[in-house]
VOBA-1610 file (N, C-alpha, C; in pm, whole numbers, padded with zeros to 5 digits, always signed):
BEGIN
Met+05145+00598-06808Met+05062+00714-06777Met+05024+00717-06629Tyr+05024+00599-06567Tyr+04995+00595-06424Tyr+05118+00638-06345Leu+05095+00713-06239Leu+05206+00749-06151Leu+05236+00630-06060Lys+05354+00630-06005Lys+05391+00521-05914Lys+05305+00529-05789Tyr+05259+00412-05742Tyr+05171+00409-05626Tyr+05249+00434-05498Ile+05194+00519-05414Ile+05248+00535-05279Ile+05131+00517-05185Phe+05114+00392-05134Phe+04996+00359-05056Phe+05034+00326-04913Leu+04954+00375-04820Leu+04959+00328-04682Leu+04831+00250-04663Leu+04843+00118-04683Leu+04723+00035-04689Leu+04699-00036-04557Ser+04573-00054-04527Ser+04536-00130-04408Ser+04445-00243-04450Phe+04498-00366-04453Phe+04415-00483-04481Phe+04363-00537-04349Leu+04234-00530-04330Leu+04175-00594-04214Leu+04173-00744-04232Gly+04194-00791-04355Gly+04200-00933-04382Gly+04341-00973-04420Val+04368-01103-04411Val+04499-01156-04448Val+04479-01270-04545Val+04585-01303-04617Val+04579-01413-04712Val+04570-01544-04635Ser+04483-01631-04682Ser+04467-01763-04620Ser+04518-01870-04714Ser+04589-01966-04661Ser+04643-02073-04744Ser+04542-02181-04773Gly+04431-02180-04705Gly+04329-02280-04730Gly+04198-02239-04668Phe+04086-02288-04722Phe+03955-02250-04672Phe+03892-02368-04600Ala+03835-02343-04486Ala+03774-02450-04408Ala+03629-02420-04381Ser+03551-02522-04349Ser+03411-02506-04313Ser+03405-02412-04193Pro+03299-02331-04179Pro+03175-02338-04258Pro+03168-02238-04372Tyr+03279-02198-04432Tyr+03277-02101-04541Tyr+03297-02171-04675Tyr+03222-02122-04776Tyr+03226-02183-04909Tyr+03243-02072-05013Pro+03368-02035-05043Pro+03392-01929-05143Pro+03347-01974-05282Leu+03287-01882-05356Leu+03238-01909-05490Leu+03333-01847-05592Asp+03372-01926-05690Asp+03460-01877-05796Asp+03374-01806-05901Ile+03385-01673-05908Ile+03305-01595-06003Ile+03392-01540-06115Ser+03514-01591-06131Ser+03609-01533-06227Ser+03557-01536-06370Ser+03473-01635-06404Ser+03419-01640-06540Ser+03322-01526-06568Asn+03281-01454-06462Asn+03187-01343-06477Asn+03255-01206-06468Tyr+03387-01205-06453Tyr+03459-01077-06451Tyr+03454-01012-06590Thr+03421-00884-06593Thr+03414-00812-06720Thr+03491-00680-06718Val+03539-00638-06601Val+03605-00508-06587Val+03744-00527-06529Asp+03839-00448-06579Asp+03974-00446-06524Asp+03986-00321-06436Gly+03976-00341-06305Gly+03984-00227-06213Gly+04096-00242-06112Ile+04183-00341-06133Ile+04298-00363-06045Ile+04421-00377-06135Ser+04520-00291-06120Ser+04635-00293-06210Ser+04764-00262-06135Tyr+04874-00308-06193Tyr+05006-00275-06141Tyr+05043-00132-06183Ser+05131-00072-06107Ser+05171+00066-06135Ser+05249+00076-06265Thr+05305-00037-06311Thr+05383-00035-06435Thr+05300-00066-06558Val+05170-00095-06540Val+05084-00133-06652Val+04986-00019-06680Lys+04969+00015-06805Lys+04885+00128-06841Lys+04745+00083-06884Asp+04683-00002-06805Asp+04544-00039-06835Asp+04466-00043-06704Gly+04337-00056-06716Gly+04252-00069-06599Gly+04180+00059-06562Ser+04051+00044-06529Ser+03970+00156-06482Ser+03838+00102-06434Phe+03801+00131-06309Phe+03673+00082-06260Phe+03562+00187-06266Asp+03596+00308-06310Asp+03493+00410-06328Asp+03530+00498-06448Ala+03451+00601-06471Ala+03471+00685-06589Ala+03594+00773-06579Asn+03653+00784-06458Asn+03766+00872-06437Asn+03900+00799-06435Gly+03900+00670-06470Gly+04024+00596-06478Gly+04082+00553-06346His+04005+00549-06239His+04057+00506-06110His+04084+00356-06108Ile+04186+00319-06036Ile+04221+00177-06023Ile+04267+00147-05882Phe+04250+00020-05841Phe+04307-00028-05715Phe+04446-00085-05744Pro+04536-00080-05646Pro+04674-00124-05667Pro+04688-00275-05661Ala+04729-00334-05771Ala+04747-00479-05776Ala+04855-00525-05680Glu+04954-00439-05651Glu+05062-00479-05561Glu+05012-00514-05422Gln+04895-00462-05387Gln+04844-00483-05251Gln+04744-00599-05241Phe+04724-00669-05351Phe+04631-00783-05350Phe+04709-00914-05352Pro+04656-01018-05290Pro+04724-01148-05290Pro+04735-01205-05431Gln+04852-01255-05464Gln+04876-01305-05599Gln+04815-01441-05626Asn+04782-01515-05520Asn+04724-01649-05539Asn+04572-01647-05545Gly+04511-01530-05540Gly+04366-01521-05553Gly+04288-01560-05429Gln+04357-01574-05316Gln+04289-01607-05190Gln+04302-01489-05095Tyr+04188-01434-05058Tyr+04186-01317-04971Tyr+04093-01345-04854Thr+04142-01318-04733Thr+04063-01343-04613Thr+04049-01214-04533Thr+03930-01187-04487Thr+03904-01067-04409Thr+03852-01104-04270Glu+03885-01019-04173Glu+03833-01034-04037Glu+03741-00916-04004Ala+03672-00865-04106Ala+03591-00744-04089Ala+03473-00763-03995Phe+03424-00886-03981Phe+03307-00911-03897Phe+03349-00982-03768Asp+03368-00904-03664Asp+03392-00958-03530Asp+03501-01064-03527Gly+03605-01044-03603Gly+03717-01136-03599Gly+03697-01264-03679Glu+03582-01281-03744Glu+03560-01398-03828Glu+03656-01394-03947Arg+03719-01504-03975Arg+03809-01510-04090Arg+03728-01559-04210Ile+03682-01464-04289Ile+03595-01494-04403Ile+03680-01498-04530Pro+03688-01612-04597Pro+03773-01624-04716Pro+03696-01591-04844Phe+03768-01537-04942Phe+03713-01508-05074Phe+03809-01558-05181Leu+03754-01598-05294Leu+03832-01624-05413Leu+03822-01501-05502Ile+03935-01435-05526Ile+03935-01316-05611Ile+04032-01340-05727Ala+04046-01239-05813Ala+04136-01253-05927Ala+04280-01268-05878Gly+04349-01369-05926Gly+04489-01388-05893Gly+04579-01315-05992Arg+04701-01362-06004Arg+04799-01294-06089Arg+04750-01279-06233Glu+04688-01384-06288Glu+04641-01377-06426Glu+04532-01272-06444Gly+04443-01262-06346Gly+04333-01168-06358Gly+04372-01022-06343Ile+04487-00997-06277Ile+04528-00857-06259Ile+04649-00821-06344Ser+04685-00913-06434Ser+04791-00882-06529Ser+04734-00796-06641Glu+04819-00752-06730Glu+04775-00663-06838Glu+04667-00728-06922Gly+04555-00660-06935Gly+04444-00712-07013Gly+04353-00806-06938Gly+04387-00839-06814Gly+04306-00932-06735Gly+04181-00865-06680Lys+04080-00944-06647Lys+03956-00894-06588Lys+03951-00938-06442Asn+03899-00852-06354Asn+03904-00882-06211Asn+03785-00831-06132Leu+03688-00769-06198Leu+03568-00720-06130Leu+03443-00764-06206Met+03340-00800-06131Met+03211-00836-06191Met+03113-00721-06173Val+03054-00677-06281Val+02947-00578-06276Val+02814-00653-06266Cys+02734-00618-06167Cys+02606-00689-06148Cys+02516-00663-06267Ser+02484-00770-06340Ser+02406-00753-06464Ser+02321-00876-06494Gly+02258-00932-06390Gly+02168-01044-06412Gly+02232-01181-06406Gln+02356-01191-06356Gln+02421-01323-06346Gln+02344-01413-06249Glu+02340-01542-06281Glu+02275-01641-06195Glu+02380-01738-06142Phe+02365-01777-06016Phe+02457-01869-05951Phe+02377-01975-05874Asp+02423-02099-05880Asp+02366-02204-05796Asp+02417-02186-05653Leu+02328-02205-05557Leu+02372-02202-05418Leu+02440-02333-05383Pro+02534-02331-05289Pro+02602-02456-05252Pro+02504-02560-05199Lys+02539-02685-05218Lys+02455-02793-05165Lys+02467-02801-05013Gln+02574-02744-04960Gln+02590-02742-04815Gln+02487-02649-04751Asp+02466-02668-04624Asp+02367-02590-04550Asp+02424-02451-04523Cys+02376-02350-04594Cys+02427-02213-04579Cys+02311-02117-04550Asn+02337-02018-04465Asn+02233-01921-04432Asn+02279-01775-04448Val+02405-01755-04488Val+02457-01619-04502Val+02540-01611-04631Leu+02529-01497-04700Leu+02610-01468-04817Leu+02693-01343-04789Tyr+02824-01350-04817Tyr+02912-01234-04804Tyr+02952-01187-04943Leu+02940-01055-04967Leu+02979-00994-05094Leu+03099-00902-05069Leu+03204-00920-05146Leu+03321-00834-05140Leu+03319-00742-05262Gly+03309-00610-05239Gly+03300-00520-05353Gly+03297-00374-05312Phe+03248-00290-05404Phe+03239-00146-05381Phe+03144-00089-05487Ala+03111+00037-05472Ala+03026+00106-05569Ala+03099+00229-05622Val+03058+00275-05738Val+03111+00399-05795Val+02999+00503-05794Asp+03037+00630-05793Asp+02940+00741-05790Asp+02856+00736-05663Gly+02920+00717-05549Gly+02850+00714-05422Gly+02795+00577-05388Ser+02719+00570-05278Ser+02660+00443-05238Ser+02545+00406-05330Asn+02523+00277-05348Asn+02416+00230-05435Asn+02345+00111-05371Asp+02215+00106-05390Asp+02136-00008-05344Asp+02141-00119-05448Gly+02172-00238-05402Gly+02173-00355-05490Gly+02065-00453-05450Gln+02031-00543-05540Gln+01929-00643-05513Gln+01975-00781-05561Ile+01936-00883-05485Ile+01961-01022-05522Ile+01829-01095-05517Val+01796-01166-05624Val+01674-01246-05628Val+01711-01391-05593Phe+01654-01442-05486Phe+01676-01581-05446Phe+01561-01665-05502Ile+01597-01769-05576Ile+01499-01850-05650Ile+01488-01988-05585Phe+01365-02031-05559Phe+01340-02158-05492Phe+01304-02267-05593Glu+01306-02391-05546Glu+01284-02504-05637Glu+01148-02497-05703Asp+01047-02445-05632Asp+00913-02435-05689Asp+00892-02306-05768Lys+01004-02236-05800Lys+01005-02114-05882Lys+00957-01989-05809Gln+00926-01999-05681Gln+00898-01877-05605Gln+01027-01798-05590Glu+01012-01667-05573Glu+01129-01580-05565Glu+01115-01480-05450Leu+01226-01456-05383Leu+01234-01351-05282Leu+01348-01259-05320Thr+01322-01130-05322Thr+01423-01031-05356Thr+01472-00963-05229Val+01604-00963-05211Val+01668-00904-05094Val+01749-00783-05138Glu+01743-00678-05059Glu+01816-00555-05090Glu+01939-00543-05001Tyr+02046-00488-05055Tyr+02167-00457-04978Tyr+02220-00322-05023Lys+02310-00264-04946Lys+02368-00135-04982Lys+02518-00153-04997Met+02570-00111-05112Met+02714-00112-05136Met+02765+00031-05132Met+02859+00057-05043Met+02913+00192-05028Met+03012+00225-05139Gly+03026+00354-05165Gly+03119+00400-05267Gly+03264+00386-05222Trp+03353+00365-05314Trp+03493+00341-05282Trp+03560+00460-05214Asp+03503+00580-05232Asp+03565+00700-05177Asp+03477+00768-05073Gln+03381+00695-05012Gln+03290+00757-04917Gln+03344+00753-04776Asp+03294+00845-04693Asp+03328+00850-04551Asp+03229+00763-04475Ile+03262+00637-04458Ile+03169+00541-04398Ile+03147+00568-04250Glu+03241+00636-04185Glu+03230+00659-04041Glu+03109+00744-04007Asn+03067+00828-04100Asn+02953+00917-04075Asn+02826+00869-04145Phe+02825+00741-04184Phe+02709+00687-04254Phe+02627+00600-04160Glu+02497+00623-04156Glu+02407+00544-04073Glu+02370+00417-04148Gln+02410+00299-04096Gln+02386+00175-04167Gln+02241+00131-04166Gly+02169+00162-04058Gly+02029+00119-04050Gly+02018-00032-04049Glu+01937-00088-04143Glu+01916-00232-04148Glu+02024-00305-04227Tyr+02116-00230-04287Tyr+02220-00292-04369Tyr+02337-00336-04281Asp+02405-00442-04325Asp+02514-00498-04248Asp+02638-00507-04337Phe+02729-00412-04325Phe+02850-00413-04407Phe+02966-00356-04326Arg+03088-00388-04369Arg+03209-00342-04302Arg+03314-00302-04407Val+03404-00213-04368Val+03520-00184-04450Val+03620-00298-04433Thr+03677-00344-04542Thr+03777-00451-04533Thr+03910-00411-04594Phe+03916-00298-04665Phe+04039-00255-04731Phe+04038-00103-04736Gln+04147-00040-04693Gln+04157+00106-04698Gln+04294+00146-04748Ser+04298+00250-04829Ser+04425+00306-04872Ser+04423+00456-04846Ser+04542+00512-04834Ser+04549+00656-04808Ser+04516+00736-04933Cys+04539+00677-05051Cys+04507+00747-05174Cys+04502+00649-05291Ile+04441+00693-05398Ile+04434+00614-05520Ile+04449+00711-05637Tyr+04506+00666-05747Tyr+04535+00756-05858Tyr+04444+00729-05979Ser+04430+00830-06059Ser+04356+00818-06184Ser+04448+00850-06300Lys+04399+00830-06420Lys+04482+00849-06538Lys+04533+00992-06552Asp+04453+01089-06504Asp+04495+01228-06518Asp+04588+01272-06405Gly+04622+01179-06316Gly+04718+01209-06211Gly+04659+01267-06085Thr+04527+01289-06080Thr+04465+01342-05959Thr+04464+01237-05850Glu+04465+01286-05728Glu+04475+01196-05613Glu+04343+01194-05536Lys+04295+01074-05502Lys+04175+01058-05421Lys+04213+00992-05290Leu+04154+01042-05182Leu+04185+00985-05051Leu+04086+00876-05014Arg+04131+00790-04926Arg+04049+00688-04863Arg+03975+00603-04966Ala+04047+00517-05033Ala+03985+00420-05125Ala+03951+00294-05046Cys+03829+00246-05058Cys+03782+00134-04974Cys+03718+00022-05054Leu+03729-00098-04999Leu+03648-00212-05038Leu+03561-00249-04918Tyr+03446-00312-04946Tyr+03351-00344-04839Tyr+03309-00490-04846Val+03269-00541-04730Val+03208-00673-04722Val+03065-00656-04675Asn+02971-00704-04755Asn+02828-00703-04717Asn+02790-00840-04664Arg+02719-00841-04555Arg+02669-00966-04496Arg+02518-00972-04520Ile+02475-01072-04600Ile+02334-01081-04643Ile+02277-01214-04594Val+02172-01208-04516Val+02105-01330-04467Val+02021-01389-04579Ile+02040-01518-04604Ile+01967-01586-04712Ile+01824-01615-04664Pro+01723-01574-04740Pro+01583-01591-04696Pro+01534-01734-04712Leu+01428-01765-04638Leu+01363-01896-04644Leu+01215-01877-04676Ile+01154-01981-04731Ile+01009-01986-04749Ile+00960-02116-04685Asp+00887-02104-04575Asp+00836-02221-04503Asp+00949-02318-04469Gly+01063-02264-04430Gly+01176-02347-04394Gly+01259-02398-04510Asn+01212-02376-04633Asn+01285-02423-04752Asn+01386-02318-04796Lys+01501-02366-04844Lys+01608-02277-04885Lys+01611-02262-05036Pro+01656-02147-05084Pro+01664-02126-05230Pro+01771-02214-05292Val+01759-02235-05423Val+01856-02317-05496Val+01941-02234-05591Lys+01894-02113-05624Lys+01968-02025-05713Lys+01956-01881-05664Met+02044-01796-05716Met+02030-01653-05691Met+02069-01577-05817Lys+02008-01460-05833Lys+02030-01377-05951Lys+02067-01237-05907Met+02178-01185-05962Met+02222-01050-05931Met+02146-00951-06019Val+02061-00870-05959Val+01984-00772-06035Val+02080-00667-06092Ser+02054-00626-06215Ser+02144-00533-06284Ser+02160-00402-06207Gln+02285-00367-06181Gln+02321-00241-06116Gln+02467-00213-06153Lys+02486-00133-06258Lys+02618-00114-06316Lys+02715-00041-06224Gln+02662+00030-06124Gln+02751+00102-06033Gln+02816+00011-05928Ile+02768-00110-05914Ile+02822-00202-05813Ile+02919-00299-05878Lys+03041-00308-05821Lys+03145-00397-05870Lys+03174-00500-05760Val+03180-00625-05798Val+03201-00734-05702Val+03331-00807-05733Leu+03412-00829-05628Leu+03537-00903-05643Leu+03519-01051-05610Gly+03432-01082-05511Gly+03416-01221-05470Gly+03289-01241-05388Met+03249-01368-05375Met+03133-01407-05296Met+03168-01529-05212Thr+03113-01535-05092Thr+03135-01651-05005Thr+03007-01681-04929Phe+02973-01809-04923Phe+02858-01854-04845Phe+02906-01909-04711Ser+02817-01903-04614Ser+02855-01950-04480Ser+02736-02009-04409Asn+02766-02099-04316Asn+02664-02153-04226Asn+02689-02095-04087Asp+02621-01987-04058Asp+02639-01917-03930Asp+02564-01993-03822Lys+02636-02037-03721Lys+02577-02121-03616Lys+02509-02041-03505Arg+02523-01910-03510Arg+02463-01831-03403Arg+02311-01834-03411Lys+02246-01822-03296Lys+02100-01831-03292Lys+02035-01711-03361Asp+02089-01593-03338Asp+02030-01472-03396Asp+02122-01420-03506Ile+02093-01456-03629Ile+02175-01410-03741Ile+02111-01291-03811Gly+01999-01244-03757Gly+01931-01131-03820Gly+01832-01178-03926Ser+01776-01081-03996Ser+01676-01110-04098Ser+01715-01044-04230Pro+01680-01105-04341Pro+01709-01042-04470Pro+01620-00920-04492Arg+01671-00824-04567Arg+01592-00704-04600Arg+01511-00735-04726Leu+01392-00789-04706Leu+01307-00833-04817Leu+01232-00713-04876Ile+01229-00707-05009Ile+01156-00599-05074Ile+01054-00651-05175Lys+01061-00781-05208Lys+00968-00832-05308Lys+00953-00982-05294Phe+00829-01028-05307Phe+00797-01171-05305Phe+00718-01204-05430Ser+00770-01297-05511Ser+00705-01331-05638Ser+00669-01478-05641Val+00544-01505-05679Val+00498-01642-05698Val+00464-01660-05845Pro+00528-01753-05914Pro+00499-01771-06056Pro+00355-01813-06078Lys+00295-01760-06183Lys+00158-01797-06215Lys+00153-01943-06255Pro+00074-02023-06183Pro+00073-02165-06216Pro+00005-02194-06350Ala+00052-02298-06416Ala-00015-02341-06539Ala-00153-02395-06503Glu-00250-02361-06581Glu-00386-02404-06550Glu-00413-02547-06596Ile-00344-02589-06702Ile-00367-02722-06758Ile-00236-02800-06763Ala-00239-02925-06719Ala-00126-03016-06737Ala-00164-03115-06847Ile-00079-03127-06949Ile-00106-03217-07061Ile-00004-03330-07059Phe-00052-03452-07046Phe+00039-03567-07044Phe+00104-03582-07180Ala+00239-03585-07182Ala+00311-03585-07310Ala+00437-03670-07302Glu+00423-03792-07251Glu+00539-03882-07248Glu+00578-03919-07391Pro+00706-03902-07428Pro+00749-03936-07564Pro+00720-04082-07600Lys+00668-04105-07723Lys+00640-04238-07778Lys+00532-04315-07702Phe+00453-04245-07623Phe+00344-04315-07553Phe+00238-04354-07654Pro+00187-04478-07649Pro+00096-04527-07753Pro-00046-04470-07743Tyr-00102-04440-07859Tyr-00243-04401-07868Tyr-00329-04526-07887Tyr-00457-04517-07849Tyr-00550-04626-07873Tyr-00682-04566-07922Arg-00709-04588-08052Arg-00834-04541-08113Arg-00853-04391-08096Met-00746-04318-08116Met-00753-04171-08113Met-00681-04115-08234Val-00731-04003-08285Val-00669-03939-08400Val-00539-03874-08356Gly-00429-03911-08420Gly-00299-03861-08379Gly-00275-03714-08403Leu-00369-03645-08472Leu-00353-03503-08496Leu-00361-03422-08368Phe-00434-03475-08270Phe-00451-03404-08144Phe-00336-03438-08051Thr-00218-03394-08089Thr-00099-03421-08008Thr-00095-03326-07889Pro-00018-03360-07785Pro-00004-03269-07671Pro+00047-03131-07713Glu+00142-03129-07806Glu+00197-03001-07850Glu+00091-02916-07921Phe+00008-02983-08004Phe-00098-02912-08073Phe-00198-02852-07973Met-00236-02930-07874Met-00334-02883-07777Met-00276-02772-07690Gln-00149-02781-07659Gln-00086-02675-07580Gln-00096-02541-07653Lys-00070-02542-07784Lys-00079-02419-07863Lys-00222-02366-07866Gln-00319-02459-07875Gln-00459-02416-07879Gln-00499-02348-07748Phe-00458-02405-07638Phe-00489-02344-07508Phe-00423-02207-07496Glu-00295-02199-07530Glu-00223-02073-07514Glu-00277-01964-07605Ser-00325-02003-07726Ser-00384-01903-07815Ser-00515-01849-07758Ala-00576-01926-07669Ala-00699-01883-07603Ala-00671-01814-07470Gly-00542-01794-07440Gly-00507-01726-07315Gly-00503-01816-07194Ile-00500-01947-07217Ile-00495-02043-07106Ile-00357-02109-07106Ser-00285-02095-06996Ser-00151-02153-06991Ser-00160-02304-06973Ala-00070-02376-07038Ala-00069-02522-07033Ala+00075-02571-07037Ser+00103-02675-06960Ser+00238-02733-06954Ser+00234-02879-06997Leu+00339-02920-07069Leu+00354-03060-07107Leu+00429-03132-06996Ile+00376-03245-06949Ile+00440-03318-06841Ile+00462-03463-06880Thr+00564-03523-06825Thr+00598-03663-06851Thr+00557-03749-06732Glu+00584-03879-06742Glu+00556-03968-06629Glu+00634-03924-06507Ala+00762-03889-06525Ala+00844-03846-06412Ala+00786-03720-06348Asp+00738-03628-06430Asp+00676-03506-06377Asp+00551-03539-06297Met+00471-03631-06349Met+00345-03664-06284Met+00368-03731-06149Asn+00477-03804-06137Asn+00507-03872-06011Asn+00586-03785-05914Asn+00610-03660-05953Asn+00677-03565-05865Asn+00571-03477-05799Ser+00538-03507-05676Ser+00427-03439-05609Ser+00456-03291-05583Ser+00583-03252-05582Ser+00615-03111-05559Ser+00581-03025-05679Ser+00573-03086-05799Ser+00539-03009-05918Ser+00399-03042-05970Phe+00361-03172-05968Phe+00228-03208-06015Phe+00135-03218-05894Asn+00061-03112-05873Asn-00033-03107-05761Asn-00142-03006-05793Asn-00237-02995-05704Asn-00353-02910-05728Asn-00323-02761-05710Lys-00208-02728-05652Lys-00169-02588-05642Lys-00118-02537-05777Asn-00053-02625-05852Asn+00007-02584-05979Asn-00086-02603-06099Tyr-00177-02699-06089Tyr-00262-02732-06203Tyr-00407-02747-06160Lys-00494-02701-06248Lys-00638-02717-06224Lys-00693-02842-06292Ala-00629-02882-06402Ala-00682-02995-06479Ala-00568-03074-06542Leu-00595-03203-06565Leu-00502-03292-06634Leu-00569-03342-06761Leu-00501-03328-06874Leu-00555-03371-07003Leu-00479-03495-07050Leu-00555-03602-07073Leu-00500-03728-07125Leu-00553-03748-07266Leu-00465-03746-07365Leu-00506-03742-07505Leu-00491-03875-07578His-00448-03980-07510His-00408-04102-07581His-00519-04207-07590Gly-00642-04167-07561Gly-00752-04262-07574Gly-00759-04357-07456Asn-00775-04487-07486Asn-00793-04586-07379Asn-00667-04607-07295Thr-00550-04579-07351Thr-00426-04608-07279Thr-00399-04503-07173Phe-00333-04546-07065Phe-00294-04455-06959Phe-00167-04509-06893Pro-00085-04424-06831Pro+00039-04469-06767Pro+00010-04536-06632Leu+00027-04665-06629Leu-00007-04741-06508Leu+00072-04693-06387Asp+00199-04661-06406Asp+00282-04620-06294Asp+00247-04483-06239Cys+00158-04412-06307Cys+00114-04280-06259Cys-00028-04284-06204Leu-00084-04403-06194Leu-00224-04414-06154Leu-00249-04354-06016Glu-00161-04380-05920Glu-00180-04326-05786Glu-00172-04174-05785Ala-00081-04120-05865Ala-00069-03973-05873Ala-00194-03912-05935Ile-00250-03978-06035Ile-00372-03930-06099Ile-00489-03935-06002Lys-00499-04045-05929Lys-00608-04059-05831Lys-00598-03953-05721Lys-00476-03926-05676Lys-00456-03824-05572Lys-00494-03686-05625Phe-00456-03657-05750Phe-00489-03529-05812Phe-00641-03511-05819Lys-00712-03617-05861Lys-00858-03611-05872Lys-00922-03598-05734Lys-00870-03670-05637Lys-00926-03667-05502Lys-00915-03529-05440Asn-00808-03456-05472Asn-00786-03324-05415Asn-00852-03212-05495Gly-00939-03249-05588Gly-01016-03148-05659Gly-00974-03120-05801Gly-00872-03192-05850Gly-00829-03172-05987Gly-00929-03226-06088Ile-00932-03165-06206Ile-01023-03205-06312Ile-00950-03297-06410Leu-01010-03411-06445Leu-00952-03502-06544Leu-01027-03486-06676Cys-00952-03456-06781Cys-01009-03447-06916Cys-00955-03565-06996Thr-01040-03663-07021Thr-00994-03788-07082Thr-01053-03805-07222Thr-00998-03902-07294Thr-01045-03936-07428Thr-01065-04086-07437Gly-01138-04130-07539Gly-01161-04273-07555Gly-01241-04331-07440Val-01214-04457-07408Val-01272-04522-07290Val-01162-04519-07184Pro-01166-04422-07094Pro-01050-04396-07007Pro-01018-04510-06911Phe-00890-04526-06887Phe-00835-04617-06786Phe-00873-04763-06810Thr-00877-04803-06937Thr-00906-04944-06969Thr-00784-05018-07022His-00684-04943-07072His-00567-05007-07130His-00441-04952-07063Pro-00400-05013-06954Pro-00281-04965-06883Pro-00153-04993-06963Val-00061-04901-06955Val+00067-04913-07025Val+00179-04885-06926Arg+00279-04969-06931Arg+00395-04949-06845Arg+00520-04945-06931Lys+00614-04860-06892Lys+00739-04847-06966Lys+00829-04965-06930Leu+00865-05045-07032Leu+00950-05161-07011Leu+01089-05131-07065Lys+01186-05187-06999Lys+01325-05157-07032Lys+01358-05192-07177Asp+01307-05307-07224Asp+01345-05352-07357Asp+01246-05310-07465Leu+01120-05291-07426Leu+01016-05269-07526Leu+00980-05123-07545Gly+01011-05039-07450Gly+00961-04903-07455Gly+00813-04905-07419His+00741-04797-07448His+00597-04795-07422His+00528-04874-07533Ser+00458-04979-07495Ser+00391-05058-07598Ser+00279-05142-07539Asn+00170-05151-07614Asn+00068-05249-07584Asn+00052-05346-07701Lys+00155-05348-07788Lys+00153-05433-07905Lys+00150-05580-07863Gly+00060-05657-07920Gly+00052-05799-07891Gly-00024-05833-07765Ile-00068-05731-07691Ile-00144-05758-07569Ile-00292-05740-07600Lys-00363-05852-07613Lys-00505-05846-07644Lys-00584-05819-07517Arg-00696-05750-07534Arg-00775-05710-07418Arg-00818-05828-07333Glu-00864-05938-07399Glu-00913-06051-07322Glu-00802-06122-07247Glu-00680-06118-07303Glu-00568-06180-07234Glu-00523-06095-07116Leu-00525-05964-07136Leu-00476-05873-07034Leu-00558-05881-06906Ala-00688-05897-06920Ala-00776-05891-06804Ala-00753-06003-06705Arg-00701-06119-06747Arg-00692-06236-06661Arg-00593-06216-06546Leu-00480-06155-06577Leu-00379-06139-06473Leu-00368-05995-06422Phe-00427-05901-06491Phe-00407-05761-06456Phe-00449-05731-06312Leu-00568-05776-06273Leu-00616-05748-06138Leu-00547-05832-06032Lys-00504-05952-06072Lys-00443-06043-05975Lys-00296-06010-05950Asn-00222-05995-06056Asn-00078-05974-06040Asn-00022-05898-06161Pro-00048-05768-06168Pro-00005-05691-06286Pro+00146-05688-06303Asp+00223-05685-06192Asp+00368-05682-06204Asp+00419-05807-06275Leu+00361-05923-06240Leu+00402-06047-06305Leu+00363-06046-06452Leu+00246-05994-06481Leu+00199-05989-06619Leu+00296-05911-06708Phe+00335-05792-06662Phe+00424-05710-06742Phe+00564-05770-06749Ala+00603-05836-06643Ala+00734-05902-06646Ala+00735-06014-06749Glu+00625-06087-06758Glu+00616-06195-06856Glu+00612-06140-06999Tyr+00539-06031-07019Tyr+00535-05973-07152Tyr+00669-05911-07192Ala+00742-05859-07090Ala+00876-05807-07119Ala+00968-05919-07164Arg+00951-06035-07100Arg+01033-06151-07136Arg+00992-06210-07268Asn+00859-06211-07293Asn+00808-06273-07415Asn+00690-06191-07469Pro+00715-06097-07561Pro+00606-06013-07614Pro+00498-06094-07686Asn+00527-06214-07728Asn+00430-06297-07799Asn+00361-06397-07707Leu+00350-06362-07584Leu+00287-06450-07485Leu+00146-06489-07529Thr+00115-06617-07523Thr-00015-06668-07570Thr-00110-06689-07454Met-00238-06711-07489Met-00339-06739-07389Met-00307-06867-07312Met-00257-06969-07383Met-00222-07094-07318Met-00113-07071-07213Glu-00013-06993-07248Glu+00095-06968-07154Glu+00045-06886-07034Leu-00047-06795-07059Leu-00107-06721-06948Leu-00184-06814-06855Thr-00255-06908-06914Thr-00331-07005-06834Thr-00238-07086-06746Glu-00125-07129-06802Glu-00029-07206-06723Glu+00026-07124-06607Ile+00049-06997-06632Ile+00099-06910-06526Ile-00005-06901-06414Glu-00132-06884-06453Glu-00239-06874-06353Glu-00250-07001-06271Glu-00238-07117-06338Glu-00248-07244-06267Glu-00137-07258-06165Lys-00016-07217-06203Lys+00095-07225-06109Lys+00074-07133-05989Leu+00014-07017-06015Leu-00014-06928-05905Leu-00117-06986-05808Leu-00221-07049-05866Leu-00325-07109-05783Leu-00271-07225-05699Lys-00173-07298-05755Lys-00113-07412-05683Lys-00003-07367-05589Gly+00026-07235-05589Gly+00129-07185-05498Gly+00269-07211-05543Lys+00290-07239-05674Lys+00423-07267-05725Lys+00489-07139-05771
//
């Protein structure tokens, strides 16, 4: 049903046999949902409601496409190769909330290869930071059949990278000047910190072929077009909930999970945290939490004591149970969390002097006796 293609194409980019730093092309093929690139001999494919398609004959078969649209920079992209543009293959991503991890390499620019249908469309990308803060950046994707020469770009930064003299639809009508575009988007920062993820805000009119990250070394790379800044509402209560942590003289019904539900039913947000969470100062701090709830009675995580003291010193509220901070517990490789066999009177003798040695001895011998503790103390006093 498709007529034979007669294209006078101008590729501003060329196929590259390999990609080198500072560009990092992202493989988005698993997110392709639309077939908008087809061979003239295949009767499938349509990137809009009118059955328009781009000519597969004019795309690189190995899935590597390089453009020089920005001041001669050779920007590489990974796009659909032969399999993706064969009959029934998918080769375009419709922006619909997809999330991508940013490269671990130092990158400050994102390039989008794509086009829009039904005229130009504004798109948005949400950049997500490690502390869950979000910055939303806006970009403009031009329509595949628009006259870009008469369009005022303003704050947007995009270039034509592919042009054809005409493109065909299923009904045989001819459209002039079919284009693909490259958008250059500056990745935003918060206090010098870089985002770790990004989310494509849903916009069905925008079709993306590929994405590439870059580390632009120029001093003035411009600024992102920011339209929204979101800070997640911090949890008001942190509840210590290390798995299998021992209770001491406390009713086990008041579990961390139970208390979390009680707080949330009262409209108070609460998060369950582990020892690892508590020792992570970027997450457990006075900005994220107003109070720390310890439900295990006399026992407390010894390895988190400094983090707890710092939290209290900076204005955090401690909600404790039992006789707080009298029975320290440390996670041992062989024993797990346990104070079994450790009597209070025995514990006190070495705890203040050399707690690391005490726990090492109990790890070696859980049935350590008072006599053996005395011998250890004597050796310490004699310098042995």
